[in-house]
C-alpha positions in Angstrom: 0.0 0.0 0.0 2.9 2.3 0.7 4.2 1.8 -2.8 0.8 2.8 -4.2 0.8 6.1 -2.3 4.5 6.8 -3.2 3.6 6.2 -6.9 0.6 8.4 -6.6 2.6 11.2 -5.0 5.2 10.9 -7.8 2.5 11.0 -10.4 0.8 14.1 -8.9 4.3 15.8 -8.6 5.1 15.2 -12.3 1.8 16.6 -13.4 2.2 19.6 -11.0 5.5 20.4 -12.6 3.8 20.2 -16.0 1.3 22.8 -14.9 4.1 25.0 -13.5 6.0 24.7 -16.8 3.0 25.9 -18.8 3.0 29.3 -20.2 1.3 31.8 -17.9 -0.7 33.4 -20.7 -3.9 34.9 -19.3 -5.6 34.6 -22.6 -6.4 31.0 -22.9 -8.9 28.5 -24.3 -11.6 27.6 -21.7 -13.7 25.3 -23.9 -13.3 21.7 -24.7 -14.0 20.7 -21.1 -16.1 17.8 -19.8 -17.3 18.5 -16.3 -18.7 16.0 -13.8 -20.1 17.3 -10.5 -22.0 16.4 -7.4 -23.8 18.8 -5.2 -27.0 20.0 -3.6 -29.9 22.2 -4.5 -33.0 23.1 -2.7 -34.8 26.4 -2.2 -34.2 28.2 -5.4 -34.1 27.6 -9.1 -35.9 24.5 -10.4 -36.1 23.0 -6.9 -38.1 26.0 -5.5 -40.9 23.8 -4.3 -38.9 21.4 -2.1 -38.6 21.8 1.6 -35.0 20.4 1.7 -31.8 20.3 -0.2 -31.5 17.4 -2.6 -28.4 15.6 -3.8 -27.6 16.2 -7.5 -25.3 14.6 -10.1 -24.5 16.9 -13.0 -22.7 16.7 -16.4 -21.8 19.4 -18.9 -19.6 20.0 -21.9 -18.1 23.5 -22.3 -17.1 24.9 -25.7 -15.8 28.3 -26.7 -18.1 30.9 -28.1 -16.1 34.1 -27.8 -12.9 35.3 -26.0 -13.4 34.3 -22.3 -16.9 33.1 -22.9 -18.2 29.5 -23.0 -21.5 27.7 -23.4 -22.1 24.3 -21.8 -25.1 22.1 -22.5 -25.9 20.2 -19.3 -28.0 17.5 -17.8 -28.4 16.7 -14.1 -30.4 14.2 -12.1 -31.7 14.1 -8.5 -34.2 12.0 -6.6 -36.1 12.6 -3.4 -38.5 10.6 -1.2 -40.9 12.2 1.3 -43.2 10.5 3.8 -46.6 11.9 4.6 -48.8 10.7 7.4 -52.4 10.4 6.2 -55.6 8.4 6.7 -59.4 8.8 7.2 -62.4 6.6 8.0 -62.0 4.6 4.8 -58.2 4.2 4.7 -55.8 3.4 7.6 -53.7 6.2 9.0 -50.1 5.5 8.1 -47.1 6.9 6.4 -47.4 7.1 2.6 -44.4 7.8 0.4 -44.0 10.3 -2.4 -41.1 9.7 -4.9 -39.8 12.2 -7.4 -37.1 12.2 -10.0 -35.9 15.6 -11.4 -33.9 15.8 -14.6 -32.9 19.4 -15.5 -31.6 20.0 -19.0 -30.3 23.3 -20.3 -27.4 25.5 -21.2 -24.9 27.3 -19.0 -23.0 30.4 -20.1 -19.8 31.3 -18.3 -17.6 34.4 -18.6 -14.1 33.8 -17.4 -12.5 36.6 -15.3 -8.9 35.5 -15.5 -7.7 38.6 -17.5 -9.7 41.0 -15.3 -8.3 39.4 -12.1 -4.8 38.7 -13.6 -4.9 35.2 -12.1 -2.1 32.7 -12.7 -2.4 29.7 -15.0 -3.5 27.3 -12.3 -6.8 29.0 -11.4 -9.8 30.0 -13.5 -12.6 32.2 -12.1 -16.0 32.7 -13.7 -19.5 34.1 -13.4 -22.4 32.9 -15.4 -26.0 31.8 -15.7 -28.0 28.8 -16.8 -31.3 28.5 -18.5 -33.3 25.3 -19.0 -36.2 23.2 -18.0 -36.7 20.3 -15.6 -38.4 17.0 -16.5 -40.2 15.9 -13.4 -41.5 12.4 -12.7 -43.4 11.9 -9.5 -45.6 9.2 -7.9 -47.3 8.3 -4.6 -47.7 4.8 -3.1 -50.3 2.8 -4.9 -52.6 2.7 -1.9 -52.6 6.4 -1.2 -55.9 8.1 -1.9 -55.3 11.5 -0.3 -54.4 14.9 -1.8 -51.9 14.0 -4.5 -51.1 17.7 -4.9 -49.7 17.9 -1.3 -46.2 18.3 -2.7 -46.6 21.1 -5.2 -44.1 21.1 -8.1 -42.2 24.2 -9.1 -42.0 25.8 -12.5 -40.2 23.5 -14.9 -38.5 26.5 -16.5 -35.6 28.0 -14.6 -32.8 30.6 -14.7 -29.9 30.3 -12.2 -26.8 32.5 -11.6 -23.4 31.0 -10.9 -20.0 32.0 -9.6 -17.1 29.5 -9.6 -13.5 28.6 -9.7 -11.4 25.7 -11.1 -8.0 24.7 -10.0 -5.9 22.9 -12.7 -4.1 19.9 -11.3 -2.4 19.6 -14.7 -3.1 20.5 -18.3 -5.8 17.8 -18.6 -7.5 17.6 -15.1 -9.0 20.2 -12.9 -11.1 20.5 -9.8 -14.0 23.0 -9.7 -16.4 24.6 -7.2 -19.6 26.1 -8.7 -21.9 28.1 -6.3 -25.3 28.8 -7.7 -28.8 30.1 -6.9 -30.1 26.6 -8.0 -27.6 23.8 -7.6 -24.1 24.2 -6.2 -21.6 21.5 -7.2 -18.0 20.4 -6.8 -16.4 18.1 -9.3 -13.7 17.2 -11.8 -13.0 18.9 -15.2 -11.5 16.9 -18.0 -9.8 19.1 -20.6 
């Protein structure tokens, strides 16, 4: 096991030297990036109808549109389960379950602030917004006959704002943090 960690340390060191050796040009290509993220969303954006934060998995692919500006088509997925205690004279009082799958699809625009902030080659900083719609699939337990509108759904269209950063481990891999009014994520970027 010690050999594995030593090899991993050497591998990371070699790639860190690669990043340090790269040209520190502040005008660079931000597109051509596949981003995988995990995070949470809850009270804003397309999750505005939930009473809790929900785990989210997100994927997008960024491509260049203009200098310092990218667009990234994305898809995310999250699921939630709620229990609701209900019953009346005809149906026993018990906990019934509501299940929901939410799949947001849209496009995210990002403006990179590296030139403005004069950041070095290892860090990228951006602001942006995303626009899209959410496909929502929901269902109650089969034996539930109460108010099926108890958990109201939000609007399927959404507009979110973002601020984020990425740290480049090397020229091919980075780690990012994206804070948003809808879903905030951390993840890995593959260039």
